N, C-alpha and C positions, 0 to 999 in steps of 0.2 A: 130435444130439450133434456138437459141432465136431470136425474132424479135427486141429486144432492148438490148442495152449493159448492162451487169450485173455490178452493182456498189456495191462493198463490203462496208459494214458499218464499220466505224472506231470507235474504243473505246477511249473515253476520259480518261485522267488521273484521279486518285482519288483525292477528294478535300483536304484530310488531308496531305498525303505524296507526292502528285504531282507525282505519279509514275504510269507508264503504266502497269507494272507487277502486282502491287497490284490491279489495276482496273480489270485486267483479272482474277486474283485470286478470287476476290469477285464474278465475273460473274460465274466462274466455281464452286464455293461453293454453289451458289444460287440454291434453289430447289423450284419449283412451282412459280417462279416469286417473291419470298420474299426476295427482295434485302436488305431491312433494317435488316433482321435477319442475312443475310450473311455478311453484313458490321460489325455488332456487333461481330460476330464470329472472323472475320479477325482482326479487330482492338483490340479485347481483346487478340488474339494471339500475335500480335505485341507488345502489352503492356507487356505481359509476357516475351517476348524476351528482351524488354527494362529494365524490372525489374532485369534481370540477368546480368546487366551492359554490354549489347551488343547492337550495333546499329542495329535495326531491318531491315533497308533497306540493309545493307551490308550482314547480315546473310541470308536474303531471296535471294538476288542475288547470293550469294555463293552457296546456296542450289540448286537454279535453274541451275547454271552453272555446278554443279557436277552431277545433275540428267539428264541434257539434252543429248540426244543421237545424234550421228553423222550420223549413218546409221540405216535403218530398212529393213526388208524383205517384199516383196510384192509377192503374188502368181501369177504366169503366167502359163497359160494353153498352152501347145504345144503338138500337136498330142493328145495322150490319157493320157499323164502325166502332173502333175502339179508340177512346179518348184518354189522354193523360191528364188527370185532374190533380191540381195541387192541393195538398192537404197539410194541416198542422200535424206535428209529431208529439206523441206522449213523451213525458220525461224519461221513463224507463228506456224507450226506444232510442231517444237521443243519445243516452249514455252508451247503449248497445252499439249503435252505428259508429259513434266516435271512437270507442275502443277497438272495435273490429276493423275499422279503416286504418287505424295506427298499426295494428298487428298485421294486416295484409300488406301494407306498405313496407313494413319491416321485412316480411317474408319475401317480398319481391326484390329486395336489394341484392346486389351482386355478392357472392361468397368470396371473391378475390380480395375485397377490401377489409373484410371483417373475419375474426376468428370464430365468433359464437353468435347465436341469435340474440343474446343479451346486448352485445355491442351494436347490432343492427337496431334493436329496439330503443336503446338509449339515444342513438343519433336521431332516430325518427321522432322521439318525444321532444328532443331539444329543438329540432326543426319545426315541429308542430307548435311548440310554445312561442316560436318567433314568427309564425304565420307563413311558414315555408313548407316544402315537402309534398310528397305524394298524397298523404291523407288530407292535407289542407286543400290541395287541388281537387280532390274528390268531393269535398264539401262544396266548394265553389261551383263545380260542375252540376251537382245535384240542385243547388239553389238557382242556378242559371236556367236549368230545365224547368223548374217550377215557376219561375217568373215568365218564361216564354210561353207557358201554357196557362196564363192567367184567364185567358178568354174562355176557358172551359171550367172555371171555378163555380159556375152556376149549376154544374152537374153533380155536385156533392149531394150525398144523402145519408 
């Protein structure tokens, strides 16, 4: 038990779009504390979305909404067996999962088609906003696993 109350750090909105989701997106793309590099990647991705005559905030929010899962499974050990128990997800974790699935799907794309990570990310965001792509498939797979294990939902505590 901690001796002092844990205080969660809050994330400010990003300076250009004044959006919480974009600020989180920048933080999740960041590697080794290089935030300026992550900002360049995200802003160039949003510029590519804007060049296709789409509002980048609306497309990004639609992609996040389409990729955000409602339930996930957590393993619970009971007796000698381990059961996958479906559980609801906190809002912060929903955003975390959605953004990370989009980033991982963009990373897994082939380098032959695209010149930069920003290109991969913009294509993945567009596909996710349409309900397509690897990130959307990951969401469907997670929710399918949760629905298949409904029988163990009484093991929640």
